[in-house]
C-alpha positions in Angstrom: 0.0 0.0 0.0 1.3 3.4 -0.9 2.4 5.6 2.0 2.2 9.4 2.3 5.4 11.3 1.6 6.3 13.3 4.7 9.4 15.5 4.8 10.1 16.5 8.4 10.9 20.1 9.3 14.3 21.2 10.5 16.0 23.0 13.4 19.2 25.1 13.3 22.5 23.8 14.4 25.0 26.6 13.7 23.7 27.1 10.2 23.0 23.4 9.4 19.3 22.5 9.1 19.0 19.2 11.0 15.8 17.2 10.5 13.3 17.0 13.3 13.4 13.2 13.5 13.9 10.1 15.6 14.4 6.6 14.3 10.7 6.0 13.8 10.0 9.3 12.1 13.1 8.9 9.8 12.2 5.4 8.8 8.6 6.4 8.0 9.9 9.3 5.9 12.2 6.9 4.0 9.5 4.4 3.2 7.2 7.2 2.2 9.8 8.4 -0.3 10.3 5.0 -1.7 6.5 4.6 -2.1 6.3 8.0 -3.8 9.4 7.5 -6.0 10.8 10.7 -4.4 14.5 10.9 -5.1 16.9 12.4 -2.6 19.8 11.7 -0.2 20.1 11.3 3.5 23.1 12.5 5.6 23.7 11.2 9.1 25.4 14.2 10.7 27.4 14.8 13.8 29.6 17.5 15.1 32.4 16.5 12.7 30.0 16.9 9.7 28.8 20.3 11.0 32.5 21.3 11.3 33.0 20.5 7.6 29.9 22.6 6.9 31.5 25.7 8.5 34.7 25.2 6.4 32.8 24.8 3.1 29.6 26.8 2.4 28.9 24.5 -0.6 29.0 21.5 1.7 26.6 23.3 4.1 24.2 23.9 1.3 24.4 20.2 0.4 23.4 19.2 3.9 20.6 21.8 3.9 19.2 20.5 0.6 19.1 16.8 1.6 15.9 14.8 1.9 17.0 14.2 5.5 20.0 15.4 7.6 19.6 13.3 10.7 21.0 14.0 14.2 23.7 11.3 14.3 25.4 12.6 17.4 23.9 13.5 20.8 25.2 17.1 20.8 22.9 17.7 17.7 20.0 16.1 19.6 20.6 18.4 22.6 20.7 21.4 20.3 17.3 20.3 19.0 15.9 19.9 22.5 17.1 23.4 23.4 15.0 24.7 20.5 11.9 22.8 21.6 12.1 19.7 19.4 10.5 17.3 21.8 10.3 14.4 19.4 13.9 14.7 18.3 16.3 11.9 19.2 19.5 10.4 18.0 19.1 9.0 14.5 22.4 7.2 14.3 23.5 6.1 10.8 24.1 2.4 11.7 20.8 2.2 13.6 18.9 3.8 10.8 20.5 1.5 8.3 19.5 -1.6 10.3 16.0 -0.4 11.1 15.2 0.4 7.5 16.7 -2.9 6.3 14.7 -4.8 8.9 11.4 -3.2 8.4 11.9 -3.0 4.6 11.9 -6.8 4.3 8.1 -7.0 4.5 7.8 -4.1 2.0 10.0 -5.6 -0.6 12.6 -2.8 -0.4 15.8 -3.5 -2.2 19.3 -2.3 -1.3 22.7 -1.7 -2.8 26.0 -1.3 -0.8 28.7 1.1 -2.0 31.9 1.6 0.0 34.2 0.0 2.5 37.7 -1.3 2.3 38.5 -4.3 0.2 36.5 -7.3 1.4 34.4 -5.3 3.9 31.3 -5.0 1.8 31.1 -8.7 1.1 31.4 -9.4 4.8 28.8 -6.8 5.5 26.4 -8.3 3.0 26.8 -11.8 4.5 26.3 -10.6 8.1 23.2 -8.5 7.3 21.6 -11.3 5.4 22.3 -13.7 8.2 20.8 -11.4 10.8 17.8 -10.4 8.6 16.5 -13.4 6.6 14.8 -12.2 3.5 16.8 -9.0 3.2 17.2 -8.1 -0.5 20.7 -6.7 -1.2 20.8 -6.8 -5.0 24.4 -5.6 -5.4 27.5 -4.1 -4.0 30.6 -2.2 -5.1 34.0 -1.4 -3.4 35.2 1.8 -5.0 38.9 2.9 -5.2 40.3 5.6 -2.8 39.8 8.2 -5.4 36.9 9.6 -7.6 35.6 7.0 -10.1 36.8 7.5 -13.6 34.4 7.6 -16.5 34.6 3.9 -17.2 34.1 2.9 -13.5 31.1 5.3 -13.1 29.6 3.9 -16.3 29.9 0.4 -15.0 28.3 1.4 -11.7 25.5 3.3 -13.5 24.8 0.3 -15.8 24.5 -2.1 -12.8 22.1 0.2 -11.0 20.1 0.7 -14.1 19.8 -3.1 -14.4 19.1 -3.8 -10.7 17.2 -0.7 -9.8 17.7 -0.8 -6.0 15.3 1.3 -3.9 18.0 2.4 -1.5 21.8 2.8 -1.9 24.0 2.9 1.2 27.2 4.8 0.8 30.1 4.4 3.3 33.2 6.1 2.0 33.8 8.7 4.8 32.9 12.3 5.4 32.8 14.5 3.4 33.3 12.3 0.3 30.1 10.3 0.9 27.8 13.2 1.3 29.2 14.8 -1.9 28.9 11.6 -3.8 25.3 11.3 -2.9 24.4 14.9 -3.7 26.2 14.8 -7.0 24.9 11.5 -8.2 21.4 11.1 -6.9 20.0 12.4 -10.2 22.4 10.3 -12.3 21.9 6.9 -10.7 18.9 4.6 -10.8 17.9 4.5 -7.2 15.4 6.4 -5.1 17.4 7.4 -2.0 21.1 7.4 -1.2 22.4 7.3 2.4 25.7 8.7 3.6 26.1 6.5 6.7 29.8 6.9 7.7 31.2 4.0 9.8 28.0 1.9 9.5 29.8 -0.5 7.1 32.6 -1.1 9.6 30.3 -1.5 12.6 27.8 -3.9 11.0 30.6 -5.9 9.3 32.4 -6.3 12.7 35.5 -4.6 11.3 35.3 -1.9 14.1 33.6 -2.4 17.4 30.8 -0.1 18.4 30.6 1.8 21.7 28.2 0.4 24.4 24.8 1.9 24.1 25.2 3.9 27.4 28.4 5.5 26.0 26.6 6.4 22.8 23.8 8.1 24.8 26.2 10.0 27.0 27.7 12.0 24.2 31.1 10.6 24.7 31.2 8.0 21.8 33.8 10.2 20.2 36.2 9.4 23.2 35.5 5.7 22.8 36.3 5.8 19.1 39.4 7.9 19.7 40.7 5.3 22.2 40.1 2.6 19.6 41.6 4.5 16.6 43.8 7.3 18.0 46.1 7.6 15.0 43.3 8.0 12.6 40.9 10.1 14.6 42.9 12.4 16.9 43.1 15.3 14.5 39.3 15.1 13.7 38.2 15.4 17.3 40.8 17.9 18.3 39.6 20.2 15.6 35.9 19.7 15.3 34.7 19.1 18.9 35.9 22.3 20.6 34.8 24.5 17.6 31.3 22.9 17.7 30.9 23.6 21.4 32.0 27.2 21.0 29.6 27.8 18.0 26.8 26.0 19.7 27.1 28.2 22.8 27.3 31.4 20.7 24.0 30.3 19.0 22.2 29.3 22.2 23.2 32.5 24.0 22.2 34.5 20.9 25.5 36.2 20.8 25.9 35.1 17.1 23.3 34.1 14.5 24.0 31.3 12.0 21.3 31.5 9.3 20.5 28.3 7.4 21.6 28.8 3.8 19.3 27.1 1.2 
């Protein structure tokens, strides 16, 4: 049965329009878009993503023009609560991916996996299908660590034109994955594309997830830093302090950060 297309409103996180969603609302919006054939992309955004948005106005516009930009991190949820968004809750990329795949089985939703290091996407596909019998993953692709050349993009486009997945999950790291989705949603034969960050590593078991209580505390970044210090220390040293400063400036109304369309 066709579902109504509902596009949630947004609240302001230092100039980034974050969707007023929780997992339930986001999943309903996704299935509504699939039912309506409404093309778009979804960005799971945390403080690091917002940091990129301040460095690059075009990237900020990309986030603000998405179908959904979900509050992937607790600091974004707290910013929403401070602005009266009672229904707002963490809509974590890995959780959204699993929920949509789980509930999409009865709806016949099909999926395509794009990203991961060599071998990760095959492991991810196997583990998801084991946990979710009946899940329809119709294809996958492990891209090189560079933009696709014309031949590679042509092969990907041809495969998607043949298999026509409803949803395409992209895990190639921020900000590449968000840009890839925004630039290619109108070129590839799929309804929604999702930039879901480390979801591929977590669901494949390549990287361990923080315990749920750590995720809810707002200190998941510290857990991940302890697990991958060489890769992540620069990210958190730069993005977290600046996010806190800008959030305080916005909440105290010392500075305004308009949402750019």
